[in-house]
Structure formats: C-alpha cells, structure tokens
N, C-alpha and C positions, 0 to 999 in steps of 0.2 A: 345711580341719585333713585331712577322708581326703587331700587331693593330697597334703597336707607329709608324713604316715605315712608314704604311698609314695616319696616323693621321698627320705627319710631311710632308709627299708629300703635302695631301688635303692645310696644310697652305702655307705651300711654293708657291701651282697653285694660292693659295687667294691673297699672297703677290703678285706675280709675274702681276694675272690680275687688281690690284690695283694698282700699277705703271704703267701701260699699259694705266690704265682710266687717271690716272695722266699725264701722258705726251701725249696723243691724246688732252686733255683738254690745255696741253699748245701751239702745235701745231695749236690749233683752234685760240686759243688767239693772237697770233703770226700773222696771217692770218687774222685775225678783225683788227689787229690794221693796217697792210699792205693796208688792204682795206680804212679803215677809211684817212688815210696818204694820198692814190693817189686821194679820194675823196675830199680833203681838198685840193691840188695839182691843182686838177680839178677845184673846184670852184673858185683857187687864180685868175688863169690865166682867167675864166670868165670873172670874176668883171673886173679885168683889165681890157678887152677887152671890157668894158663897159664902164667903166671911163672916 
C-alpha cells in the first residue's frame, strides 16, 4: 500500500515536471516570436527610411 502511494506520487511529480517543461517551452516560443516581429518591424522602418 505505502509503496503504491510512493509510486503514484513519483508519477505525479514526473507528470508535473513535464507539464512545466512544456509551459516553459511555449513561453520561450512566444518570446522568440515577439522578438522576431519587433526585428521585422525595425527592419521595415529602416528600409522605408532608405527608400
């Protein structure tokens, strides 16, 4: 009985850790997309100035 509770807790912790890794990855992608959009905007404005 006790061993099963321990195994269940370990499984839960592994699942929570994986969910946290996925969430961190999503945040990293969102930040990268935002940075890329800003860079594109800066490039566009610079090209217009050169125009």
